[in-house]
C-alpha positions in Angstrom: 221.4 102.3 79.3 221.9 105.5 81.0 219.6 105.9 83.9 217.4 103.0 82.8 216.6 99.9 84.7 219.1 97.1 84.5 218.3 93.8 82.9 218.3 92.2 86.3 215.8 94.8 87.6 213.6 94.3 84.6 213.6 90.5 85.1 212.7 91.0 88.8 209.8 93.2 87.8 208.6 90.6 85.3 208.8 87.9 87.9 206.8 90.1 90.4 204.2 90.9 87.7 203.8 87.2 86.9 203.3 86.5 90.6 200.8 89.2 91.0 198.9 88.0 88.0 198.9 84.5 89.4 197.5 85.8 92.7 194.8 87.8 90.9 193.7 84.6 89.1 192.9 83.0 92.5 191.5 86.1 94.3 187.8 86.8 93.9 185.4 89.7 94.4 181.7 89.5 94.7 178.9 91.9 93.7 175.1 91.7 94.1 172.1 93.4 92.6 168.4 93.4 93.3 169.0 93.2 97.1 171.0 90.0 96.7 168.7 88.4 94.1 171.7 88.2 91.8 175.2 87.5 93.0 178.3 87.4 90.7 181.8 86.1 91.7 184.7 87.2 89.6 188.5 86.7 89.8 191.0 89.5 89.9 191.6 88.8 86.2 188.0 89.6 85.3 186.9 86.0 84.8 183.3 85.3 86.0 183.5 82.3 88.3 179.9 82.1 89.5 176.5 83.6 88.9 173.9 82.8 91.6 170.2 83.7 91.2 167.6 83.7 93.9 164.8 81.6 92.5 162.3 84.3 93.6 164.0 86.7 91.2 163.1 84.5 88.2 159.8 85.7 86.9 159.1 84.2 83.4 156.8 87.1 82.8 159.5 89.7 83.4 162.9 88.4 82.4 164.0 92.0 81.5 164.4 92.9 85.2 166.4 89.7 85.9 168.6 90.5 82.9 169.1 94.1 84.1 170.1 92.8 87.6 172.6 90.3 86.0 174.2 93.1 84.0 174.4 95.4 87.0 176.0 92.7 89.2 178.5 91.8 86.4 179.4 95.4 85.9 179.9 96.0 89.7 182.0 92.8 89.9 184.1 94.0 87.0 184.7 97.4 88.7 185.7 95.6 92.0 187.9 93.2 90.1 189.7 96.1 88.3 190.1 97.9 91.6 191.6 94.8 93.1 194.0 94.4 90.2 195.0 98.1 90.4 195.7 97.8 94.1 197.8 94.7 93.7 199.7 96.2 90.7 200.3 99.5 92.5 202.9 97.6 94.6 204.9 97.0 91.4 204.2 100.3 89.6 204.5 102.6 92.6 201.0 103.9 91.9 201.7 104.8 88.3 199.0 103.8 85.8 200.9 101.9 83.1 199.0 101.1 79.9 198.9 97.4 79.1 199.4 96.3 82.6 195.8 96.9 83.5 
């Protein structure tokens, strides 16, 4: 292995990656839509943990607006979750974007 990482170094990187992934599973991000009418909490591993709706946002006559707010909040939470994961993984990758890690 000329110039490549040693088996020990690779093992250490794998251990660091596992630790980061474990941390991301417990860290959360939050996003809102509709002025706070919809709130979504998501882990750093893009798992939705909670969706909270303000009862005032639930209008049976206009569910389309509520649905749009939910989509917007989930998409924003996903973006924030991905940014959190990229930030945590940058410690391991030195800022390089490595396909498959994220």
